[in-house]
N, C-alpha and C positions, 0 to 999 in steps of 0.2 A: 148605545149602539143603534138605536132607532128601529123603525119597523122595516122588516124585510119584505120583498115583493111577494113572496110565496108564503103566506101565513097558513100554518097548519094548526089544528086544535088537538090538544092532548088533554084527556080527562084523567083526573086523579082525585083521591079522597080529600075532604076538607082539612083533615089533620095534616096531610102532606102539604096542602096549600098554605097552612099556617107556618109550617116549618120553612117552606120556600120563601114566604114573605119575610120571616125573621132573618133568614140568611141575606136576602136582598137588602133589607133595611140596614143590617149590620155593616154591609159593604157599600152602602149608598147606591144601590142599583135598583132597576125595576125588576119585577119578577121575570119578565121575558129575557132581560139581559143576564140575570143570574142563571137562568136555565141554559141560555146559549153558552155562557162561560163554563158551566158544568159539563155540558156535552163536549165542548172543545177540549177541556181538561182530560176527560176520560178517553177521548179520541187520540189526543197527542201522546198521552202517557201509556196508552194501551192497558190501563188498569181496568179490572173488572169491578163495576160499581156495586155488585152484590157481595164482593169479598171485602169484609170489613178489616180483615187481618192483612190484606194486600200481599198475596204470595209472591208477586213479582218483586215487590220491595224487599221482602224477606230473602228471596233468592239473590237479589242484587247485593244486599248486605252480606249474605253468606259468601258470595263470590269475592266480595271485597275483603271480608275477614279471612277467607282462605288465601287470597293473594298476600295479605299482610303476614299471615302465619308462614306461608311459604317463603316470603322475603326474609322474615326473621330467622327461619331455619337455615336459609342459604347464608345469611350473614353469620350465623353461628358456625356453620361449616367452614366458611371462607375466612372469618376473622377471629371469632371468639375461641374456637377450639385450638387453632394454631397459636394464638396468644397464650392460652392456658398451658399448652404443651411447652412453649418457649419459657414461660414463667416457671414451670416445674423443672425444666432442664437447668435454668438459671439457678433456682434454689438448690438443686442437687449439686451443681458445680460450686456454689457458695459453701454448701455443707462440706464438700470435699476439700475445698481450700481451707476452711476453718479447721477441719480435722488434721490436715497436713501441717497447718500453721501451729496448732496445739502440739502435735507430735514433735515438730521441729523445736518449738519452745521448750518442751519437756527434755528433749535430747540436749539442747543448749544449756538448760539449767543443770542437768546432770553433769555435763562436761565442765561447766563452770564450778560446780561443787567439787568435782575431782581435782580441777586445777587449783582451787583454793586450798584443798587438803594437801596437795603436793607443795604448794607455796608455804603453807603453815609448817609442814615437816621440814622443808628446807630452811625456813626462817629459824625454826627451833635449833636445827643443826648449826646454823651460822651463829646464833646466840651462844650455844654451847662452845663452839670453836673460839669465839671471841672471849668467852669467859676463861677457857683454858689458856688462851694466849695471854690474857691479863694476869692470870695466876702464874703462868710461866715467867712473864715479865717480872712479876713481884718476886718469884722464887730466884730469878736470875739476879735481881737487884740485891736480894737478901744474901745470896751466895757470894756476890761480889763484895758486899760489905763484910761478911764473915771472913772471906779470903784476905781482904785488906787488913782486917784486925789480926788474923793469924800472921800475915807477913810483918806487920808492925811489931807484933809480939816477938817474932823470930829476930827481927833486926835489933830490938832493944836487948833481948837476952844475949845475942851474939856479941853486942858491944860490951855487955857486962862481963862476959867471959874473958874477953881480952886474949892476948897472945899466950899467956902462961897457963891457960886452962888445960885441964887434963882431957885426953881424948874421950874418956868415959863421959865427962860432962857434955862434950860436944855431941857424942852419940845419943845421949839422953835427950838433948834439945832437939836433935834431928828427928828422933823417934816420936817425941811429943808433937812436933809440928806435923809430921806425916799422919799421925793418928787424928789430929784435929781436921786435917784436909779430908781424910776419909770419912769423917763424921758429917761432913757437909751434906 
């Protein structure tokens, strides 16, 4: 910095001089330059050199912290709370959908069970009907066979009787054939 035109003298204790010299050497300055820089620093920053805790710095930090906290709270009000509410509404809607879906599935399963039971009953009835038809067909075939046998018997017996047979023999043959037909 060099020597200024107006040199003033400041007296301070030897211990302070040692500290000033240590600061100056550490920063590669003369004692006068270190002193001038210290004065400029305190003048420009408006810090109190007696305040080691630096209240202005604390206040500035507190203001910045308060600003950050206010910003975060504002973001919480503007973004986070609406997002949370939207998420809760979405979850409630999803729960409602799931409950309705489960209810519909349960109803559908019950309906399907009832339909299967109806189909099973109807299928059983169809089986029974087919079985009866099969039995009826077998009975019909058996009756036809027996009727054919009775007819053949009648024809053979009639031929054996011939023209000269007595009416009693003819009546006996007719009664026997009728009885066999009724027994079918």
